[in-house]
N, C-alpha and C positions, 0 to 999 in steps of 0.2 A: 765655306768655313770648314778649318781643319782643327783636330785636336792639337794643342801646342807641342812641339817636339820635347820641350821640357817637362810636360806633366808625365808623371809616373803612370804608365799604363802596360808596363811588362813587354807584351809582344802586339799590342793592339795599336792602330793607327785608324781614325774614322773621320768622317766629315759629312756635310750636307752639300748637295749640288741642285740647283734649279737652273734650268736651261731657258733660253728664250724661246718665243713661240716657233715651233716647226724646226728647231736647229740642233745640231750636233752637240753632244758632249762627250768627254773621255776621247778628245780628238787631239791629235791624231791617235788611231788605235795604238794600244800598247799592251805589253804583258810583262808580268812580273813572277812567273811561276818557279823560278829558281829560288826566290827568297820569300815570296808571300802568296797567300791565298786571298781570295777577296768575294765579299757577298754584297749584292745590291739590294736594299729594301724600298721599293717605290710606294709613294705615298701623295696625296692632294693631287689625283689624277682620276676622278671619278668618272666611270663611263658616261658617254661614249668616247671620252677623251682616252688616249693611248700613245704608247710610243714603241720603240722596238729597242731589243737589248742584242748586240750582234756578236757573234763569236766565230773566230776561225782560227786553225792552227799554224799555218804556214804563210810566211811574209808575202803578201801581194797575191795570194790566191784565194781570190774572195769568191770563185766559182763554187767552192766547197765551204760554205758557212751556214751557221745555224742563227736563225733570227727569231728571238722570242717576242711576242706581243706582250707587253707590260702595262699595268694600270695600278690603281692603289691596291694595295694588298698583295701585289706580286713580289716575291723574293727570287733572284737569280743568282746562283754561284758561279764564280769564275776561277775555277783552280788552275786553268792552264790557257794558254792561247792569247790572241789579240782580241780586245773587246771594247768597241765603242758604242755609243747609244744615240738614238736619233729619236726626237719628238714629233709626232704626226702633224701636219699643217694645222694652225689654228689650236694647238695645244703645246704643253711644255712637259717636259720630264722633270720629276722632283724625285730624289732619292736619297737616302742614308746609306754610304758605303762604308764598310768595315774590312780593313786589311789586317790579316792575321800573320805576324812573321813566324817562321820556324823556330827561331831562337830570339831572345831579347836583344842580342847583338845586331840581328838583322832588322831591326825595327828602324826603318828608315823610309821616308817619303820619296826619296830621289832614286828608287830602284827600278822605276819603270823604264822598260825598253821600248821606244817608239818603233812601229813597223817601218824598217827602212823605205819600203815602197812608197810611203807617204811623206818622206822627208822633203819639205818644201824648199829648205835650202840647198839641197842637190838638184833640184828640177829646174 
């Protein structure tokens, strides 16, 4: 679910995501650092259930990444770089995500740039 583009929200875009059991979300990995910053607020994932929020800076260079373990109450800021999430087997990721554009004119959901290394159409 996403805040409707016609709703007055100045610089914010937000929505809710629930993954399937043990699946990826925010896939393919994407970034939007030139126009938007993002925060993920995880909920409905009581321990021992958990997931991973993954961040890396250069296309396809997954040897140098950071993986945050996430569960209910975790917040992760994604100001730059590519960032997918994954739920652990038997659990699902649930999160509120909020994008903040640098100007009201940049408030657009379609500014995400997928990691070219994961472009399925080119493979």
